[in-house]
Residue, then its C-alpha position, 0 to 999 in steps of 0.5 A: m127675634k134673635p139676630e141668629a134666627p133662621i131665614v125662610t124665603i117664601v116665593g109668592g109670600s104676599g099671595f093668598v096662602g103665602r102670607y099665612i105661611a109668613q105669619a106662621m113663621a114670624r110667630r115661630g121667630w124666623r126671619v121671613r123674606v117675602a119674595c114677590r114681583r112688586p114688594n112696594e105692594a106687599m108692605f102689609v106683611r111687615p107687621y106680621g113680626v117685629v121690626g125687620q123680621v118680615e121683609p118684602v123683597q123683589a123676585n120674579v119666578r121667570d128670572r134666575e138672577s132675582l131668585a138666586r139673590v133672594v134665596a141666598g143665605s136662606d135655611a128654607v125656601v117655600y114656593s107658593v106661586g100658582v095661577l088659575f088661568n093663563a094671563g100674559k107671561n104668567t102662564f101655567q107653564a111659567t108659574q107652576a112648572d118652570g118656576p118651581r124648577l128654577t127656584a129649586d135649582v138656585a136653592a140647591e146651588a145656594g145650599v138651602a137645607r129644606f124646600v117646601l112646595i105648595s101644590a094642589i090636589a089636581d088629577p093630570a088624567t083630566g087633561s087639564e093644563y093646570a094639573r099637568t103643570k102642577a105635576a111637572g113642578e112637583a117632579a122638578v122640585l123632587a129632582k133637586f130636593p128628594e127630601a122636599t115636602i110637597l103639600r097638595p091642598s084641596v080648595v083653600f078657603g079664607p078671607e081672601d079666597g077666590f072660591f066662596n068670595r067669588f060665588a057670594g059676589m055673583a049672588r049679589f047681582s045674578p038671580v041664577i048661579p050656574v054650576v058645572s059638574g055639580k056632583t064633583r066632590f071637594q074637601p075645603v081646607y082652611v088656609a091657616d091649617v095649610a100654613e101650619a102644615a107648611a110651617q112644620a115642614i119648614a122647621g123640620e118638624a114634619a117628615p119630608g114627602i107628599y101630603e094631601l090636605g083636606g078639611p074634615k068634611t066632603y061636599t059636592f060642588r053644588e053643596l058648596v054653592e048652596l052653603t055660600l048662598a045660605v051664609a050670604k043670605r041670598k036666595r038664588r036659583i042654582v042651574d046645572l050647566p052641561v059640560f059641553i056648553a061650559r067648555l064652549q063658554g070657557a074657550v071664549l071667556k078664558y081670554l078675558p082679564e079675569p075669566p069667570i070660567t075657562d075650558d081648563q077649569v071645566k076639565l079639572l071639574g071632571a075629577d073629585n078634589v079630595v084626599g086619596p085613601e092612602a095619602r098622608g095628611f093632616s093626621d100625620l102632622g097632628i093638625e086637626p083641620r077646620a071646616p068652613e062652617g063658622i069661619i066663612e061667616s066672618y068674611l062673607v057677611r059683607f055679601r049679605p043684603r044688609g051686610q053686617y047689620d043683617d044679624m042685628i036686624d034678625a035678632a031684633r025681629s026675633r025679640q019682637s015676635 
């Protein structure tokens, strides 16, 4: 890394997607500021680069002064903050609508050259607050940065994901896995592929605009749960939960610290989560996306009945037979 290396500030850089973007930019020789609320809990990002190349810095997406401080001197800014449910002050509105607006505002004032927003494939027509605020955040960013790059991934998978890990965890203890809107389609996308798309945008290697990012295969929600159970080697009954019951449950469970489902998530499941037929995507970036098969095994092995020893035991049995 040279002293004159460009700087990227990643707001939410210690989160699931953000940390992979930080790694990708460190490999490109950039200096990386990982902006997060608790930098002392994000020290794990430092080894992504050489000494001093990747540094966690304090910022709060609700605080203009802290955002202005971390984006000052940056060549590019990435906003990678989002929530799946409201939790205290971290609401959909605060993190997905107001946060991008405020960050884009201070980045424009600081003369930042490029802005990248990590959004999501989410249809506001479902009536979901998650989808509405994602759309609002996109509009706010484009108002300040018409040449911004907006990335809309489908459900993102990787070692720290909240999808495959969640259902594999449920299968450890529950004989039944409830599924809402099991025919809704998804296009799971690998987190490292999303990070590479973001890295191209940060470095100015991709044309600005909106990209919808989906993996090479489309699955129904039920098929994804079946895949999870197969990889985790858990035989469980999958039960289709009627939407109206799921909404009633979600309306109550959303008040838990980490709700298993909310009524807003049920609304989201009312629309497919796949790349639009006319949308720009990975092919426009020269990226060949990877499917979950062959990847999720590496981190779901811990959910198997005998963990990492399952394959060893099966291999030994096959040799004996």
